[in-house]
C-alpha positions in Angstrom: -47.3 82.2 20.1 -44.7 81.0 17.6 -44.6 77.8 15.6 -41.4 77.6 13.6 -41.0 74.9 11.2 -37.6 73.8 9.7 -36.1 70.9 8.1 -37.5 71.2 4.6 -35.4 71.0 1.4 -34.8 69.2 -1.8 -34.5 65.5 -1.8 -34.7 62.6 -4.4 -37.4 60.2 -4.4 -36.9 57.5 -1.8 -35.0 59.8 0.4 -35.9 61.0 3.9 -36.4 64.3 5.6 -37.3 65.3 9.3 -39.3 68.4 9.9 -39.3 70.1 13.1 -41.9 72.5 14.6 -40.5 74.3 17.5 -43.2 76.0 19.7 -43.1 78.9 22.0 -46.0 80.4 23.9 -47.8 77.1 24.1 -47.1 73.7 25.5 -47.2 71.1 22.6 -47.9 68.2 25.0 -51.1 70.1 26.1 -52.1 70.5 22.5 -53.3 68.4 19.5 -50.6 69.3 17.0 -51.2 68.6 13.4 -48.9 68.6 10.3 -50.5 69.7 7.1 -49.3 70.2 3.5 -50.4 72.3 0.5 -49.1 71.5 -3.0 -49.5 74.1 -5.8 -52.9 74.4 -6.9 -54.4 72.1 -4.3 -56.0 72.6 -0.9 -54.3 72.2 2.3 -54.6 68.7 3.7 -54.0 67.0 6.9 -50.9 64.7 6.9 -51.3 63.7 10.5 -51.6 64.6 14.1 -50.4 63.9 17.6 -52.7 64.5 20.6 -51.9 65.0 24.2 -51.6 61.3 25.1 -49.2 60.8 22.3 -51.5 58.9 20.1 -51.0 59.6 16.3 -53.0 59.3 13.2 -52.2 59.7 9.7 -53.6 60.4 6.1 -53.7 57.1 4.3 -51.2 58.1 1.6 -48.3 58.6 4.2 -49.1 55.6 6.5 -46.2 53.5 7.0 -43.8 56.3 5.6 -44.4 59.3 7.9 -44.1 59.3 11.7 -45.1 62.2 14.0 -43.3 62.4 17.3 -42.9 64.8 20.2 -40.1 66.0 22.4 -41.6 67.5 25.4 -38.3 68.8 26.9 -37.8 70.7 23.6 -41.3 71.8 23.1 -41.1 70.5 19.6 -42.9 68.2 17.3 -41.3 66.4 14.6 -42.4 64.8 11.2 -40.2 62.1 10.0 -40.7 61.4 6.4 -39.2 58.3 4.7 -39.5 56.8 1.3 -40.4 60.2 -0.2 -42.3 60.5 -3.5 -42.6 63.3 -5.8 -46.3 63.6 -4.8 -45.1 64.6 -1.5 -43.9 67.9 -2.8 -45.6 70.7 -0.9 -45.2 73.3 1.8 -45.7 71.7 5.1 -47.3 73.4 7.9 -47.4 72.7 11.7 -50.9 73.6 13.3 -51.8 74.0 17.1 -55.4 72.8 16.9 -56.7 74.2 20.3 -55.7 77.7 19.5 -55.9 77.3 15.6 -52.5 78.7 15.2 -50.2 78.0 12.1 -46.6 78.1 11.5 -45.1 79.7 8.5 -44.4 76.5 6.6 -41.6 74.9 5.1 -41.0 73.7 1.4 -40.4 70.1 0.8 -39.4 69.1 -2.9 -39.1 65.6 -3.9 -37.3 65.0 -7.3 -38.1 62.0 -9.4 
């Protein structure tokens, strides 16, 4: 199993990034897939998740700014992040819940 995140980087406040989580060895549409983040000195927290049906839910601070989607043909989950804020700075991780498997993470840095 592999979960490979990509798309992180440095962006100014108010900007956008799209993170990708490309999966192999599992089928994302059959799993609940979560996006988490961990800022320096803080615990890892759930950003949002998408379940098999395609239903999504989000942590309150990102509602209306972040969107999780899935491309079943690419076996990939995405995290579209708009109107980014400096407090969104963190390492972002993809997580396959049913098998409790994590990707390696991708750094997102938002400058003010």
